[in-house]
C-alpha positions as semicolon CSV with decimal commas, in nm:
position;residue;x (nm);y (nm);z (nm)
1;M;8,540;7,155;10,499
2;K;8,180;7,045;10,565
3;C;7,904;7,269;10,479
4;K;7,536;7,284;10,445
5;I;7,342;7,446;10,120
6;L;7,097;7,692;10,255
7;H;6,988;7,833;9,918
8;E;7,067;7,823;9,544
9;S;6,961;7,943;9,202
10;K;7,139;7,979;8,890
11;G;7,492;8,100;8,928
12;R;7,416;8,164;9,326
13;I;7,476;7,941;9,612
14;R;7,431;8,002;9,967
15;V;7,597;7,783;10,205
16;H;7,651;7,741;10,576
17;I;7,991;7,631;10,737
18;M;7,932;7,349;10,994
19;R;8,131;7,477;11,278
20;N;8,043;7,637;11,608
21;R;8,219;7,961;11,563
22;M;8,360;8,146;11,269
23;T;8,618;8,408;11,374
24;L;8,721;8,713;11,145
25;E;9,032;8,563;11,061
26;Q;8,884;8,258;10,908
27;A;8,607;8,423;10,720
28;D;8,882;8,625;10,549
29;I;9,073;8,282;10,456
30;L;8,749;8,120;10,324
31;E;8,659;8,459;10,115
32;Y;9,011;8,512;9,977
33;Y;9,035;8,147;9,891
34;L;8,721;8,107;9,703
35;C;8,797;8,467;9,531
36;S;9,116;8,291;9,396
37;K;8,911;8,042;9,176
38;K;8,852;8,162;8,850
39;F;8,501;8,023;8,788
40;I;8,385;8,210;9,123
41;T;8,276;8,585;9,032
42;R;8,169;8,709;9,378
43;V;8,224;8,597;9,752
44;K;8,060;8,746;10,052
45;V;8,142;8,554;10,393
46;Y;7,948;8,640;10,694
47;D;8,122;8,554;11,010
48;R;7,862;8,605;11,251
49;T;7,611;8,375;11,094
50;G;7,896;8,143;10,934
51;D;7,744;8,178;10,588
52;A;7,907;8,221;10,258
53;A;7,704;8,363;9,947
54;I;7,882;8,238;9,630
55;C;7,833;8,378;9,277
56;Y;8,001;8,156;9,003
57;S;7,995;8,083;8,638
58;G;8,021;7,762;8,499
59;S;7,949;7,441;8,684
60;R;7,800;7,395;9,028
61;N;8,026;7,095;9,071
62;D;8,373;7,317;9,058
63;V;8,204;7,509;9,336
64;I;8,122;7,213;9,545
65;A;8,470;7,040;9,495
66;A;8,646;7,368;9,596
67;L;8,431;7,365;9,923
68;S;8,529;7,022;9,970
69;A;8,912;7,081;9,929
70;F;8,898;7,377;10,158
71;F;9,108;7,377;10,492
72;Y;9,190;7,672;10,734
73;N;9,526;7,584;10,800
74;K;9,677;7,520;10,443
75;K;9,979;7,726;10,425
76;E;9,915;7,787;10,041
77;I;9,531;7,938;10,119
78;T;9,647;8,159;10,435
79;E;9,932;8,313;10,213
80;L;9,639;8,437;9,971
81;V;9,495;8,665;10,251
82;P;9,651;9,039;10,275
83;E;9,823;9,177;10,591
84;H;9,506;9,373;10,614
85;T;9,149;9,292;10,495
86;G;8,943;9,563;10,661
87;R;8,712;9,312;10,805
88;Q;8,811;9,403;11,150
89;L;8,814;9,773;11,072
90;S;8,442;9,711;10,962
91;R;8,326;9,503;11,289
92;E;8,489;9,752;11,538
93;Y;8,254;10,069;11,381
94;E;7,973;9,815;11,323
95;N;7,984;9,789;11,691
96;K;8,030;10,174;11,776
97;L;7,716;10,231;11,573
98;V;7,521;9,971;11,719
99;N;7,630;10,059;12,074
100;A;7,532;10,428;12,018
101;V;7,197;10,370;11,895
102;A;7,142;10,118;12,181
103;K;7,240;10,358;12,455
104;R;7,013;10,614;12,333
105;V;6,736;10,376;12,310
106;F;6,771;10,240;12,651
107;N;6,827;10,583;12,780
108;K;6,522;10,723;12,623
109;L;6,278;10,423;12,724
110;I;6,400;10,300;13,013
111;L;6,610;10,549;13,246
112;P;6,369;10,775;13,456
113;A;6,380;11,167;13,357
114;P;6,604;11,298;13,634
115;V;6,892;11,054;13,537
116;R;6,878;11,135;13,188
117;Y;6,893;11,492;13,261
118;I;7,208;11,400;13,475
119;L;7,380;11,214;13,198
120;A;7,299;11,507;12,964
121;F;7,509;11,744;13,148
122;F;7,772;11,495;13,189
123;R;7,778;11,437;12,808
124;A;7,754;11,795;12,725
125;A;8,083;11,873;12,938
126;K;8,272;11,721;12,632
127;Y;8,126;11,953;12,366
128;V;8,158;12,285;12,596
129;L;8,507;12,226;12,681
130;E;8,608;12,175;12,315
131;G;8,414;12,513;12,216
132;I;8,594;12,682;12,500
133;R;8,931;12,537;12,376
134;C;8,816;12,688;12,043
135;L;8,762;13,039;12,171
136;I;9,051;13,050;12,382
137;K;9,270;12,968;12,046
138;G;9,062;13,303;11,935
139;K;8,872;13,127;11,660
140;I;8,503;13,072;11,636
141;E;8,454;12,763;11,453
142;V;8,175;12,466;11,455
143;A;8,263;12,360;11,794
144;V;8,175;12,695;11,917
145;L;7,839;12,670;11,770
146;D;7,769;12,282;11,873
147;A;7,866;12,404;12,249
148;T;7,653;12,716;12,239
149;A;7,349;12,531;12,116
150;I;7,376;12,255;12,383
151;T;7,468;12,489;12,644
152;V;7,132;12,687;12,554
153;S;6,907;12,402;12,563
154;L;7,035;12,268;12,900
155;V;7,006;12,631;13,058
156;R;6,649;12,657;12,917
157;G;6,542;12,292;13,068
158;D;6,528;12,142;12,724
159;Y;6,728;11,813;12,774
160;D;6,573;11,648;12,484
161;T;6,662;11,871;12,231
162;A;7,021;11,854;12,391
163;S;7,039;11,512;12,402
164;S;6,917;11,473;12,043
165;V;7,170;11,714;11,905
166;M;7,472;11,510;12,105
167;F;7,328;11,185;11,973
168;L;7,335;11,316;11,604
169;L;7,680;11,465;11,666
170;K;7,813;11,143;11,777
171;V;7,663;10,902;11,517
172;G;7,793;11,163;11,250
173;E;8,131;11,134;11,430
174;I;8,131;10,772;11,394
175;L;8,036;10,757;11,025
176;D;8,262;10,994;10,950
177;E;8,555;10,846;11,108
178;W;8,459;10,476;10,966
179;T;8,429;10,606;10,614
180;H;8,754;10,811;10,644
181;K;8,951;10,490;10,818
182;K;8,805;10,253;10,580
183;S;8,904;10,489;10,249
184;V;9,251;10,513;10,388
185;A;9,283;10,108;10,443
186;D;9,143;10,032;10,107
187;L;9,396;10,283;9,963
188;A;9,691;10,183;10,160
189;S;9,604;9,849;10,061
190;A;9,593;9,925;9,674
191;M;9,940;10,097;9,743
192;S;10,150;9,801;9,854
193;L;10,440;9,714;9,688
194;G;10,319;9,442;9,423
195;V;10,693;9,293;9,424
196;D;10,722;8,925;9,431
197;K;11,059;8,855;9,299
198;V;11,375;9,003;9,377
199;W;11,749;8,984;9,263
200;L;11,946;8,797;9,559
201;R;12,339;8,813;9,532
202;S;12,483;8,487;9,625
203;G;12,840;8,371;9,555
204;G;12,887;8,640;9,325
205;Q;12,588;8,567;9,105
206;D;12,253;8,797;9,111
207;V;11,967;8,523;9,117
208;L;11,598;8,584;9,049
209;V;11,426;8,458;9,352
210;P;11,062;8,507;9,500
211;L;11,053;8,782;9,787
212;N;10,922;8,543;10,045
213;S;11,244;8,291;10,027
214;V;11,453;8,623;10,147
215;S;11,570;8,603;10,497
216;K;11,694;8,887;10,725
217;G;12,086;8,926;10,637
218;D;12,067;8,837;10,262
219;C;12,176;9,070;10,011
220;I;11,957;9,187;9,756
221;V;12,057;9,394;9,423
222;V;11,813;9,700;9,307
223;R;11,888;9,896;9,004
224;T;11,761;10,210;8,828
225;G;11,382;10,220;8,807
226;S;11,322;9,921;9,061
227;M;11,128;9,943;9,374
228;I;11,287;9,857;9,697
229;A;11,097;9,535;9,831
230;L;11,245;9,520;10,170
231;D;11,385;9,766;10,470
232;G;11,787;9,726;10,462
233;V;12,136;9,886;10,489
234;V;12,347;9,943;10,167
235;V;12,672;9,761;10,179
236;D;12,796;9,837;9,800
237;G;12,706;10,087;9,531
238;E;12,523;10,420;9,570
239;A;12,174;10,517;9,432
240;T;11,959;10,822;9,409
241;I;11,632;10,708;9,582
242;N;11,254;10,842;9,585
243;Q;11,123;10,789;9,909
244;A;10,840;11,038;9,902
245;S;10,579;10,757;9,978
246;I;10,733;10,679;10,336
247;T;10,908;10,998;10,468
248;G;10,715;11,275;10,238
249;E;11,054;11,413;10,097
250;S;10,978;11,567;9,758
251;L;11,306;11,536;9,634
252;P;11,533;11,182;9,580
253;V;11,781;11,119;9,830
254;H;12,149;11,028;9,756
255;K;12,233;10,693;9,929
256;S;12,565;10,533;9,967
257;V;12,748;10,252;10,167
258;D;12,591;10,238;10,553
259;S;12,263;10,435;10,449
260;Y;11,919;10,298;10,578
261;V;11,652;10,240;10,296
262;Y;11,303;10,178;10,330
263;A;11,062;9,917;10,140
264;G;10,835;10,089;9,906
265;T;11,081;10,340;9,808
266;V;11,239;10,335;9,414
267;V;11,552;10,366;9,264
268;E;11,559;10,663;9,055
269;E;11,908;10,625;8,935
270;G;12,207;10,389;9,031
271;E;12,270;10,049;9,162
272;C;12,315;9,918;9,497
273;V;12,352;9,597;9,718
274;I;12,090;9,613;10,013
275;R;12,140;9,390;10,318
276;V;11,794;9,301;10,452
277;E;11,732;9,418;10,807
278;K;11,345;9,345;10,812
279;V;11,161;9,080;10,617
280;S;10,833;9,129;10,416
281;G;10,528;9,286;10,642
282;S;10,756;9,466;10,876
283;G;10,537;9,784;10,976
284;K;10,514;9,871;10,586
285;Y;10,144;9,916;10,572
286;D;10,148;10,103;10,895
287;R;10,391;10,347;10,753
288;I;10,174;10,382;10,432
289;V;9,871;10,456;10,634
290;K;10,063;10,731;10,834
291;M;10,148;10,883;10,520
292;I;9,822;10,888;10,366
293;E;9,660;11,024;10,667
294;E;9,919;11,309;10,710
295;S;9,924;11,377;10,328
296;E;9,781;11,718;10,220
297;K;9,717;11,521;9,904
298;L;9,432;11,343;10,088
299;K;9,233;11,697;10,112
300;S;9,086;11,828;9,769
301;A;9,025;12,174;9,673
302;T;8,680;12,139;9,699
303;E;8,709;11,966;10,059
304;D;8,931;12,260;10,204
305;K;8,646;12,500;10,059
306;A;8,394;12,315;10,235
307;S;8,600;12,320;10,547
308;H;8,668;12,674;10,524
309;L;8,330;12,769;10,410
310;A;8,175;12,582;10,712
311;D;8,415;12,758;10,967
312;K;8,322;13,125;10,816
313;L;7,961;13,064;10,832
314;V;7,965;13,006;11,214
315;P;8,012;13,381;11,328
316;Y;7,686;13,454;11,097
317;S;7,482;13,188;11,260
318;L;7,566;13,316;11,624
319;G;7,490;13,683;11,478
320;G;7,193;13,573;11,355
321;T;7,092;13,427;11,659
322;L;7,172;13,771;11,879
323;L;6,984;13,993;11,610
324;T;6,683;13,763;11,585
325;Y;6,661;13,789;11,977
326;L;6,718;14,173;12,012
327;L;6,428;14,230;11,735
328;T;6,180;13,997;11,852
329;R;6,276;13,958;12,215
330;N;6,175;13,605;12,145
331;V;6,417;13,298;12,268
332;T;6,244;13,049;12,098
333;K;6,295;13,230;11,730
334;A;6,654;13,306;11,822
335;L;6,730;12,935;11,928
336;S;6,573;12,798;11,596
337;I;6,882;12,977;11,421
338;L;7,124;12,848;11,669
339;M;6,975;12,479;11,637
340;V;7,044;12,508;11,278
341;D;7,373;12,571;11,072
342;F;7,527;12,500;10,766
343;S;7,862;12,393;10,898
344;C;7,777;12,022;11,027
345;A;7,646;11,878;10,680
346;L;7,931;12,073;10,483
347;K;8,212;11,932;10,692
348;L;8,062;11,570;10,718
349;A;7,931;11,551;10,357
350;M;8,236;11,666;10,131
351;P;8,524;11,445;10,300
352;V;8,277;11,149;10,296
353;S;8,209;11,180;9,934
354;V;8,543;11,234;9,841
355;L;8,661;10,931;10,050
356;S;8,394;10,722;9,936
357;A;8,480;10,776;9,560
358;M;8,827;10,718;9,634
359;R;8,709;10,377;9,797
360;Q;8,505;10,297;9,512
361;C;8,777;10,357;9,262
362;S;8,995;10,090;9,457
363;R;8,699;9,867;9,393
364;S;8,710;9,913;9,047
365;G;9,104;9,847;9,009
366;I;9,175;10,199;9,056
367;S;9,428;10,350;9,324
368;V;9,389;10,714;9,385
369;K;9,651;10,876;9,601
370;G;9,416;11,174;9,712
371;G;9,120;11,328;9,648
372;R;9,276;11,619;9,463
373;F;9,343;11,405;9,171
374;L;8,979;11,282;9,100
375;E;8,912;11,681;9,103
376;N;9,188;11,771;8,848
377;V;9,067;11,435;8,647
378;A;8,697;11,590;8,629
379;E;8,845;11,953;8,535
380;A;9,085;11,822;8,294
381;D;9,048;11,919;7,915
382;T;9,373;11,738;7,755
383;I;9,503;11,375;7,803
384;V;9,832;11,246;7,720
385;F;9,903;10,881;7,627
386;D;10,230;10,722;7,602
387;K;10,188;10,419;7,326
388;T;10,426;10,108;7,452
389;G;10,239;9,934;7,749
390;T;9,971;10,198;7,713
391;L;9,776;10,236;7,408
392;T;9,935;9,908;7,305
393;Y;9,926;9,594;7,532
394;A;10,181;9,560;7,809
395;T;10,256;9,202;7,673
396;P;10,439;9,266;7,321
397;R;10,626;8,936;7,159
398;V;10,928;8,881;6,998
399;V;10,822;8,761;6,655
400;K;11,146;8,784;6,418
401;I;11,533;8,771;6,528
402;V;11,732;8,914;6,234
403;T;12,107;8,859;6,286
404;F;12,432;9,013;6,119
405;G;12,784;8,950;6,099
406;G;12,718;8,579;6,123
407;A;12,580;8,594;6,473
408;D;12,399;8,321;6,617
409;E;12,014;8,372;6,673
410;A;11,978;8,176;6,975
411;E;12,290;8,298;7,131
412;M;12,188;8,686;7,064
413;L;11,836;8,626;7,207
414;R;12,011;8,462;7,508
415;L;12,244;8,774;7,531
416;A;11,948;9,003;7,508
417;A;11,739;8,826;7,786
418;C;12,056;8,847;8,004
419;L;12,067;9,223;7,996
420;E;11,690;9,297;7,971
421;E;11,595;9,077;8,251
422;H;11,755;9,356;8,504
423;Y;11,519;9,593;8,397
424;P;11,146;9,517;8,350
425;H;10,956;9,711;8,098
426;S;10,700;9,541;7,858
427;M;10,961;9,515;7,568
428;A;11,223;9,384;7,797
429;N;10,953;9,132;7,932
430;A;10,900;9,007;7,571
431;V;11,259;8,945;7,512
432;V;11,311;8,730;7,843
433;K;10,966;8,551;7,779
434;A;11,098;8,459;7,407
435;A;11,433;8,310;7,570
436;E;11,214;8,126;7,793
437;E;10,968;7,985;7,542
438;R;11,269;7,860;7,341
439;G;11,432;7,669;7,661
440;L;11,731;7,908;7,657
441;S;11,914;7,968;7,973
442;H;12,065;8,290;8,026
443;E;12,313;8,283;8,323
444;E;12,496;8,615;8,409
445;C;12,787;8,649;8,181
446;H;12,821;9,043;8,188
447;T;13,002;9,294;8,423
448;K;12,783;9,592;8,592
449;V;12,465;9,689;8,379
450;E;12,415;10,041;8,293
451;Y;12,065;10,154;8,230
452;V;12,020;10,474;8,019
453;V;11,680;10,611;8,064
454;A;11,477;10,606;7,721
455;H;11,775;10,480;7,514
456;G;11,874;10,134;7,620
457;I;12,110;9,924;7,837
458;A;12,490;9,887;7,815
459;S;12,743;9,621;7,974
460;S;13,056;9,418;7,910
461;V;13,093;9,053;7,790
462;D;13,433;8,906;7,754
463;D;13,599;9,251;7,784
464;E;13,370;9,367;7,466
465;R;13,120;9,647;7,518
466;V;12,734;9,508;7,437
467;I;12,491;9,732;7,416
468;I;12,090;9,690;7,342
469;G;11,835;9,943;7,270
470;S;11,686;10,194;7,022
471;Y;11,833;10,328;6,685
472;H;11,886;10,651;6,844
473;F;12,119;10,488;7,129
474;V;12,277;10,233;6,909
475;F;12,373;10,403;6,609
476;E;12,384;10,781;6,703
477;D;12,510;10,782;7,064
478;E;12,734;10,470;7,040
479;K;12,834;10,510;6,701
480;C;12,776;10,135;6,609
481;V;12,793;10,045;6,231
482;I;12,622;9,765;6,031
483;P;12,837;9,477;5,889
484;E;13,010;9,521;5,575
485;G;12,782;9,411;5,293
486;E;12,445;9,398;5,490
487;T;12,343;9,731;5,439
488;E;12,051;9,588;5,229
489;K;11,921;9,326;5,455
490;F;11,917;9,620;5,736
491;N;11,723;9,835;5,506
492;S;11,485;9,567;5,452
493;L;11,383;9,500;5,806
494;P;11,005;9,479;5,847
495;K;10,838;9,795;5,907
496;E;10,530;9,661;6,086
497;Y;10,722;9,575;6,401
498;S;10,914;9,761;6,691
499;H;11,276;9,697;6,681
500;L;11,541;9,659;6,924
501;F;11,925;9,686;6,798
502;L;12,159;9,454;6,972
503;A;12,559;9,558;6,894
504;S;12,878;9,421;7,047
505;G;13,217;9,551;6,994
506;S;13,072;9,861;6,804
507;E;12,911;9,646;6,552
508;L;12,532;9,546;6,495
509;K;12,486;9,186;6,579
510;A;12,093;9,143;6,581
511;V;11,789;9,324;6,533
512;I;11,507;9,175;6,766
513;C;11,153;9,256;6,579
514;I;10,893;9,289;6,846
515;E;10,518;9,301;6,759
516;D;10,356;9,577;6,949
517;P;9,968;9,491;6,918
518;L;9,729;9,782;6,978
519;R;9,471;9,754;7,234
520;A;9,142;9,623;7,108
521;E;8,984;9,910;7,324
522;A;9,209;10,168;7,236
523;A;9,000;10,346;6,972
524;D;8,696;10,314;7,154
525;V;8,863;10,476;7,490
526;V;8,963;10,754;7,310
527;K;8,624;10,815;7,136
528;Q;8,444;10,789;7,483
529;L;8,683;11,053;7,658
530;H;8,599;11,296;7,376
531;E;8,221;11,220;7,455
532;L;8,332;11,303;7,841
533;G;8,454;11,616;7,786
534;L;8,813;11,570;7,683
535;E;8,888;11,833;7,416
536;K;9,236;11,686;7,314
537;V;9,371;11,347;7,302
538;V;9,746;11,301;7,236
539;M;9,987;11,066;7,172
540;M;10,338;11,077;7,274
541;T;10,619;10,814;7,181
542;G;10,980;10,746;7,167
543;D;10,913;10,545;6,868
544;S;10,975;10,579;6,487
545;K;10,737;10,813;6,297
546;R;10,621;10,526;6,087
547;T;10,507;10,308;6,359
548;A;10,366;10,597;6,580
549;K;10,141;10,745;6,264
550;S;10,029;10,384;6,207
551;V;9,900;10,354;6,584
552;G;9,771;10,720;6,595
553;A;9,576;10,690;6,287
554;K;9,396;10,377;6,434
555;V;9,329;10,521;6,767
556;G;9,228;10,837;6,640
557;V;9,419;11,104;6,872
558;D;9,404;11,480;6,813
559;E;9,779;11,518;6,836
560;L;10,066;11,303;6,753
561;Y;10,429;11,329;6,869
562;Y;10,725;11,058;6,817
563;E;11,078;11,010;6,871
564;V;11,006;11,226;7,207
565;L;11,235;11,192;7,499
566;P;11,136;11,203;7,853
567;E;11,195;11,571;7,896
568;D;10,971;11,646;7,540
569;K;10,680;11,482;7,730
570;A;10,707;11,693;8,034
571;N;10,783;12,018;7,840
572;F;10,449;11,952;7,651
573;I;10,255;11,928;7,975
574;R;10,428;12,251;8,083
575;K;10,322;12,439;7,777
576;E;9,988;12,322;7,818
577;H;9,968;12,451;8,152
578;E;10,094;12,817;8,037
579;L;9,799;12,792;7,807
580;G;9,569;12,760;8,102
581;R;9,493;12,400;8,010
582;K;9,468;12,104;8,302
583;V;9,635;11,752;8,152
584;I;9,643;11,416;8,241
585;M;9,921;11,188;8,160
586;I;9,873;10,791;8,122
587;G;10,238;10,596;8,092
588;D;10,397;10,287;8,232
589;G;10,784;10,330;8,204
590;V;11,080;10,500;8,364
591;N;11,068;10,761;8,066
592;D;10,716;10,864;8,166
593;S;10,822;10,963;8,521
594;P;10,893;11,325;8,464
595;A;10,580;11,366;8,245
596;L;10,361;11,183;8,516
597;S;10,530;11,430;8,790
598;E;10,441;11,745;8,591
599;S;10,089;11,667;8,483
600;D;9,782;11,745;8,712
601;A;9,677;11,379;8,752
602;G;9,969;11,123;8,654
603;I;9,819;10,785;8,586
604;A;10,034;10,469;8,572
605;I;9,971;10,138;8,448
606;S;9,961;9,866;8,731
607;T;10,218;9,646;8,515
608;G;10,429;9,940;8,448
609;A;10,787;10,033;8,620
610;A;10,778;10,079;8,986
611;I;10,917;10,421;8,951
612;A;10,601;10,538;8,753
613;R;10,366;10,380;8,985
614;E;10,527;10,564;9,259
615;I;10,558;10,895;9,114
616;A;10,195;10,876;8,970
617;D;9,887;11,021;9,134
618;I;9,679;10,741;9,013
619;T;9,733;10,363;8,887
620;I;9,493;10,170;8,723
621;S;9,456;9,822;8,650
622;A;9,664;9,675;8,328
623;E;9,344;9,457;8,230
624;D;9,195;9,732;7,972
625;L;9,194;10,105;7,920
626;Y;8,832;10,122;8,014
627;A;8,955;10,166;8,379
628;V;9,035;10,507;8,242
629;I;8,662;10,570;8,147
630;T;8,537;10,445;8,490
631;L;8,778;10,696;8,627
632;K;8,673;10,990;8,432
633;K;8,318;10,911;8,498
634;L;8,361;10,862;8,892
635;S;8,559;11,184;8,918
636;N;8,239;11,351;8,700
637;S;8,003;11,225;8,931
638;L;8,186;11,307;9,227
639;M;8,179;11,674;9,140
640;K;7,808;11,679;9,075
641;R;7,723;11,512;9,418
642;I;7,949;11,771;9,560
643;H;7,765;12,043;9,400
644;W;7,422;11,863;9,485
645;N;7,543;11,849;9,818
646;Y;7,593;12,241;9,852
647;R;7,263;12,336;9,688
648;T;7,091;12,111;9,935
649;I;7,269;12,161;10,222
650;I;7,228;12,575;10,180
651;G;6,872;12,534;10,050
652;F;6,725;12,311;10,322
653;N;6,909;12,463;10,604
654;L;6,829;12,823;10,521
655;G;6,462;12,702;10,488
656;L;6,465;12,572;10,833
657;I;6,608;12,919;10,965
658;I;6,335;13,085;10,793
659;L;6,052;12,852;10,936
660;G;6,200;12,896;11,279
661;V;6,227;13,295;11,269
662;M;5,858;13,300;11,143
663;G;5,761;13,075;11,453
664;I;5,630;12,809;11,241
665;L;5,905;12,552;11,340
666;P;6,018;12,517;11,749
667;P;6,384;12,477;11,811
668;A;6,348;12,154;11,912
669;T;6,196;12,026;11,566
670;S;6,462;12,263;11,386
671;A;6,737;12,091;11,568
672;L;6,583;11,743;11,496
673;L;6,514;11,816;11,089
674;H;6,872;11,982;11,056
675;N;7,073;11,671;11,224
676;A;6,807;11,437;11,064
677;S;6,923;11,576;10,716
678;T;7,303;11,614;10,806
679;L;7,294;11,244;10,880
680;A;7,103;11,171;10,548
681;I;7,347;11,387;10,337
682;G;7,625;11,210;10,506
683;L;7,468;10,860;10,439
684;K;7,404;10,922;10,065
685;S;7,730;11,068;10,041
686;M;7,861;10,722;10,134
687;T;7,662;10,529;9,877
688;D;7,799;10,450;9,534
689;L;7,859;10,703;9,249
690;E;7,749;10,650;8,910
691;G;8,004;10,558;8,665
692;D;8,171;10,214;8,789
693;E;7,888;10,030;8,625
694;P;8,059;9,791;8,363
695;V;8,165;10,005;8,021
696;N;8,015;9,920;7,702
697;K;8,282;9,686;7,552
């Protein structure tokens, strides 16, 4: 691609693309292509001018080479661009805003006064009819106040005031709608499936293949804890499926042969084979957008309070106007109250603040499903961490395999990987990766795989039961035994590692020792959470007492619970609620799902089990736990902004009313100042909150 360097400084370069016109689609392709390069830290492509501002680290020559190698029609480049980027949406509302301002300037400067007055009457009809409809329903809300203010101004012949009020209401509507739709679009993109591979059933074998290679009519297999990546019909098996993200149903739905299943839903229990009806991208994004817009989760308690307060204040504004007229017989003073109300600013500023915070979270790698959960994070006093994949890295590794009964080490690892690859979790991924690193191919050699939540996996190989999982599952539930004469060997297993036990025919065959390294930032995150107002930090794990105490001591948690089951975590949160505490839960596995659901704000790690991400209210990046600090800071800042908005709106508008009643401010000036302040507060509410700056690491 040909381009011209317009300006450059250290670590930054601005280039102009040498072509006649750049489309929105081409701007997205270029931006996502450049963002995919590791040495480029930030990119902004301006489609109107055909320019690209690029911030980079490392060599300038790498940037030049990347630009030289770029072509718009390369398939591997166009595939980098998601289905919806938000650029088209932003352009639509930018144009609406510019058009509204341009019309206002044209009407004010070009059109003669009589024409402006006629247009004012036509534009007022919309607001008057809306107010009348509100009265017919028996409600006295903001629409009634707007209609009354505009009507009285027109009746008095004050056309400029009426036009100003309608213009500012129009701009407020555009900004409100733009911010809302942008936040919803960002949220929907963040909630995209994130599934890149599926199990394809072909010739009686299950083969792991890329999602984009699946065609309509192919059969895919989904099991407990997995997300369904494509729409289709069940042709074999049965499962209980959580489809709240698509249909809004709160309870899991049982699916059997001939049942239709949706992409984005999660298998809570069971296994089924699905014949694909719709390939990737068939309306999934639009369904998620619809779900978000209809969901009550999008409303926080603060937003509801602001909305209800705004409507409750309308009768007082109307009553104050009438009372002032009766006492003073001065229409100008009475109109000063009518032109000023608290409702517009309250109804605009609060939702915009919440949605802007959600958008900002998304930019920081945090997906929030509703404003309510940001409020809950701000008010929480207890936080519960799962250990594996949360306080420890999500990429543990196999460091040693101890075999028993003369079993071959390579064969045991091959068998373990064959079972574990069906149920991705951090420890399962470690086993599969270890087999790959040793060049061990693990073709399907077992019968149907059964997953037992928080325990392990069971199947059969050559008519012999094979199980892999925890000590409790293998020795207590399945009654497996240690081969004769090898008890001492078993007792001397390295204690510094987590252990996966593999047994066949009721006899232990191998112990896979897995290093589960503590996240480098874990202790600092716990310390900062205490500083941000969380009184109690708890760690709960199904791991052994020895491992749990070691991790707990290094991290500095206030309370520690080990060898717990999924229901134990949920019960703990329930007891905290009974004590009047608000609880955040952070986890990444299938066994964390009940606790995530029970908490006031459930947080899942992005690399965790699909069902955990589905049930959780918030999903954070797996890169590091500092995202939790960012989330807490943004939530705290959001509540501070909302409280500031309340004080400013009430104080400023009350001052305008007092000045109007005293005769100091005429109605037109009161209306202008009121609407200008509403717009200013709305715009300020759209700005970034404090708290997403890089955390001190």
